[in-house]
C-alpha positions in Angstrom: -31.6 -13.0 71.5 -34.0 -10.7 73.4 -37.6 -11.7 73.2 -38.8 -8.2 72.6 -40.7 -7.5 69.5 -38.2 -4.9 68.2 -35.2 -7.2 68.4 -37.1 -10.1 66.8 -38.2 -7.8 63.9 -34.5 -6.8 63.4 -33.4 -10.4 63.4 -36.2 -11.3 61.0 -35.0 -8.5 58.6 -31.4 -9.8 58.8 -32.6 -13.3 58.1 -34.4 -12.2 55.0 -31.4 -10.3 53.7 -29.0 -13.1 54.5 -30.3 -15.5 51.9 -31.4 -13.6 48.7 -31.2 -16.6 46.3 -34.4 -18.4 47.5 -36.2 -15.0 47.5 -35.2 -14.5 43.8 -36.5 -18.0 43.1 -39.8 -17.3 44.8 -40.1 -14.0 43.0 -39.4 -15.5 39.6 -41.9 -18.3 40.2 -44.6 -15.7 41.2 -44.0 -13.7 38.0 -44.1 -16.8 35.8 -47.2 -18.1 37.6 -49.0 -14.8 37.1 -48.3 -14.8 33.4 -49.4 -18.4 33.0 -52.6 -17.9 34.9 -53.5 -14.6 33.1 -52.5 -15.7 29.6 -55.6 -17.8 28.6 -58.1 -15.0 29.4 -55.9 -12.2 28.1 -55.4 -14.1 24.8 -59.2 -14.4 24.3 -59.8 -10.7 25.1 -56.9 -9.6 23.0 -58.2 -11.5 20.0 -61.6 -9.8 20.5 -60.2 -6.3 20.3 -57.4 -6.9 17.8 -59.0 -4.5 15.3 -59.0 -1.5 17.7 -56.0 0.8 17.6 -56.4 1.5 21.3 -56.0 -2.2 22.1 -57.6 -3.6 25.2 -58.1 0.0 26.6 -61.4 0.1 24.8 -62.7 -2.6 27.1 -62.4 -0.2 30.1 -63.9 2.9 28.6 -66.7 4.6 30.7 -69.9 2.6 30.6 -68.1 -0.7 29.8 -70.4 -1.4 26.8 -67.7 -3.1 24.7 -66.6 -5.2 27.7 -70.2 -6.4 28.2 -70.6 -7.1 24.5 -67.3 -8.9 24.3 -68.3 -11.2 27.2 -71.7 -11.8 25.5 -70.1 -12.8 22.2 -67.2 -14.7 23.5 -68.6 -16.2 26.7 -67.9 -19.8 25.6 -64.2 -19.0 24.9 -63.9 -17.0 28.1 -65.4 -19.8 30.1 -63.0 -22.3 28.7 -60.1 -19.8 29.3 -61.2 -19.3 32.9 -61.3 -23.0 33.4 -57.7 -23.3 32.1 -56.6 -20.5 34.3 -58.2 -22.1 37.4 -56.5 -25.4 36.7 -53.2 -23.6 36.2 -53.7 -21.8 39.5 -54.2 -25.0 41.4 -51.2 -26.7 39.8 -48.9 -23.7 40.2 -50.2 -23.2 43.8 -49.0 -26.7 44.6 -45.7 -26.4 42.7 -45.1 -23.0 44.4 -44.8 -24.9 47.7 -41.3 -26.0 46.6 -39.7 -22.6 46.4 -41.4 -21.8 49.7 -39.8 -24.8 51.3 -36.5 -23.8 49.7 -36.8 -20.4 51.4 -37.4 -22.0 54.8 -34.7 -24.5 54.3 -32.2 -21.8 53.5 -32.8 -20.2 56.9 -31.8 -23.3 58.8 -28.1 -22.5 58.4 -25.9 -19.4 58.3 -24.1 -20.8 55.2 -25.5 -20.2 51.7 -26.5 -23.6 50.4 -26.0 -24.6 46.7 -29.0 -24.5 44.5 -29.2 -28.3 43.9 -29.2 -28.9 47.7 -32.0 -26.3 48.3 -34.1 -27.8 45.5 -33.6 -31.3 46.9 -34.6 -30.3 50.4 -37.6 -28.4 49.0 -38.8 -31.5 47.1 -38.3 -33.6 50.2 -40.6 -31.2 52.2 -43.1 -30.9 49.4 -45.5 -33.9 50.4 -46.0 -32.5 54.0 -46.4 -29.0 52.6 -49.1 -30.3 50.3 -50.9 -32.0 53.2 -50.8 -28.7 55.2 -52.1 -26.8 52.2 -55.0 -29.3 51.8 -55.9 -29.2 55.4 -55.7 -25.4 55.4 -58.0 -25.0 52.4 -60.5 -27.5 53.9 -60.5 -25.6 57.2 -60.9 -22.2 55.5 -63.7 -23.6 53.3 -65.6 -24.8 56.4 -65.1 -21.5 58.1 -66.5 -19.6 55.1 -69.4 -22.1 54.7 -70.4 -21.6 58.4 -70.2 -17.9 58.1 -72.4 -17.8 55.0 -74.8 -20.4 56.6 -75.3 -18.3 59.8 -75.5 -15.0 58.0 -79.3 -15.2 57.6 -79.7 -16.2 61.3 -77.7 -13.2 62.3 -79.8 -10.9 60.2 -83.0 -12.3 61.6 -81.8 -11.7 65.2 -81.1 -8.1 64.5 -84.2 -7.3 62.4 -86.2 -6.3 65.6 -83.8 -3.3 66.0 -84.1 -2.1 62.4 -82.4 -2.7 59.0 -79.1 -1.3 60.0 -78.9 -3.5 63.1 -79.9 -6.5 61.0 -77.0 -5.8 58.6 -74.5 -5.3 61.5 -75.6 -8.5 63.4 -75.6 -10.4 60.1 -72.0 -9.4 59.5 -70.9 -11.0 62.8 -70.8 -14.6 61.3 -69.0 -13.3 58.3 -66.5 -11.5 60.4 -65.9 -14.6 62.5 -65.4 -16.6 59.2 -62.8 -14.1 58.0 -61.1 -14.4 61.4 -61.1 -18.2 61.0 -59.6 -17.9 57.5 -56.8 -15.6 58.8 -56.1 -18.0 61.7 -55.9 -20.9 59.4 -53.4 -19.1 57.2 -51.2 -18.2 60.1 -51.4 -21.7 61.6 -50.3 -23.1 58.2 -47.2 -20.9 58.2 -46.3 -22.0 61.7 -46.8 -25.7 60.8 -44.6 -25.4 57.7 -41.9 -23.7 59.8 -42.1 -26.5 62.3 -41.8 -29.2 59.6 -38.6 -27.6 58.3 -36.7 -26.5 61.4 -38.1 -28.9 64.0 -35.7 -31.4 65.5 -38.2 -34.3 65.9 -40.6 -36.1 63.5 -42.2 -33.8 61.0 -45.8 -33.8 62.3 -44.6 -33.6 65.9 -42.5 -30.6 65.1 -45.4 -29.0 63.2 -47.6 -29.5 66.3 -44.9 -28.0 68.5 -44.6 -24.9 66.2 -48.4 -24.5 66.3 -48.3 -24.6 70.1 -45.6 -22.0 70.2 -47.6 -19.7 67.9 -50.8 -20.2 69.9 -49.1 -18.8 73.0 -49.1 -15.3 71.5 -51.9 -15.3 68.9 -52.5 -11.6 69.0 -48.9 -10.8 68.3 -48.7 -13.3 65.4 -52.0 -12.0 64.0 -50.8 -8.4 64.3 -47.6 -9.0 62.4 -49.4 -11.1 59.7 -52.1 -8.4 59.3 -49.4 -5.7 59.2 -47.6 -7.5 56.4 -50.8 -8.1 54.5 -51.9 -4.5 54.9 -48.6 -3.2 53.7 -48.9 -5.5 50.7 -52.3 -4.1 50.0 -51.0 -0.6 50.2 -48.2 -1.5 47.7 -50.7 -3.0 45.3 -53.0 0.0 45.4 -50.1 2.3 45.1 -48.8 0.4 42.1 -52.2 0.4 40.4 -52.5 4.2 41.0 -49.0 4.7 39.5 -49.8 2.5 36.5 -52.9 4.6 35.8 -50.9 7.8 36.0 -48.3 6.5 33.6 -51.1 5.7 31.1 -49.7 2.9 29.1 -52.1 3.6 26.2 -50.4 6.8 25.2 -47.9 6.5 22.3 -44.6 6.9 24.1 -42.8 3.5 24.3 -41.2 4.1 27.7 -44.6 3.9 29.3 -45.0 0.2 28.7 -41.6 -0.5 30.2 -42.5 1.7 33.2 -45.7 -0.1 33.9 -44.0 -3.5 33.6 -41.4 -2.3 36.1 -44.1 -1.1 38.5 -45.8 -4.5 38.3 -42.6 -6.3 39.0 -41.9 -4.0 41.9 -45.3 -4.8 43.4 -44.7 -8.5 43.1 -41.2 -8.1 44.7 -42.6 -6.1 47.6 -45.3 -8.7 48.2 -42.7 -11.5 48.2 -40.5 -9.6 50.6 -43.4 -8.9 53.0 -44.4 -12.6 52.9 -40.8 -13.6 53.6 -40.6 -11.1 56.5 -43.5 -12.7 58.3 -42.1 -16.2 57.7 -38.7 -15.0 59.1 -40.4 -13.4 62.1 -42.4 -16.6 62.8 -39.2 -18.6 62.3 -37.4 -16.5 64.9 -40.3 -17.1 67.3 -40.3 -20.8 66.8 -36.5 -21.1 67.0 -36.4 -19.2 70.3 -38.4 -22.1 71.7 -37.1 -25.1 69.8 -33.4 -24.2 70.0 -33.0 -22.3 73.3 -29.3 -23.2 73.5 -28.6 -20.8 70.6 -30.5 -17.9 72.2 -30.4 -16.0 75.5 -31.6 -17.9 78.6 -35.3 -18.4 78.5 -37.7 -17.1 81.2 -38.3 -19.5 84.0 -42.0 -19.6 83.2 -41.3 -21.1 79.8 -38.8 -23.6 81.2 -41.4 -24.8 83.7 -43.9 -25.0 80.8 -41.7 -27.4 79.0 
């Protein structure tokens, strides 16, 4: 396969389309997880406005007085519900690594693997995926903490040039922290891919995949950011469309339409996430399995 960006993008798109079953599993898990995480808080808010014919729409009327009053009166119940949602988010975030591993496992072969085999392979990869997840969260937390810690220092350095300069210089540590968070997220994806498709021991393959990704960090970051930006555009478009549908009007079709919009947004986000993983998998496979690809450049052969 040619190493050009265009050909790799086409191969990534074909890889995503070749194995739809793991994508369906990942999509279904995302939908169920979203419902489970939102249910405790939505139950408390729904009980607070049960007597209003408009439903929860009254919470978002101009001024937000009823929303503030509901939070004041039910803050204890809302706090408990948020705690439950947070615990659900952690548990489901860890469980969600299994369908992610299933997706990467499905891409190891041209054949469509049976469900039980994919699930078994996903469970086998789960411990290493959890370790990568923990290390990623730790590294991202450190990056955020450093950015927040150095923010006052940045502001103090720019105060001599005025308030605007102080704000701009103060944002530099925060911007570097955000860059570190993105870099950790991309590195985690490459490490997971290395664990799955590598030919050697798991952690050695993860390190090799990280090395491959680090050779072209700007290209990897641009593809990742493009996918995330496209996902954000889809979310904003879905939110705008949901507002225009206006689910609080009496026609019953509106509720079904809004639900379809939400599902479409989740589906698009899953596809974009899968596309980046497929693109990164193509990049790693080009290096790990050169015999399946076109001859590699002499510079890379010397590097190995």
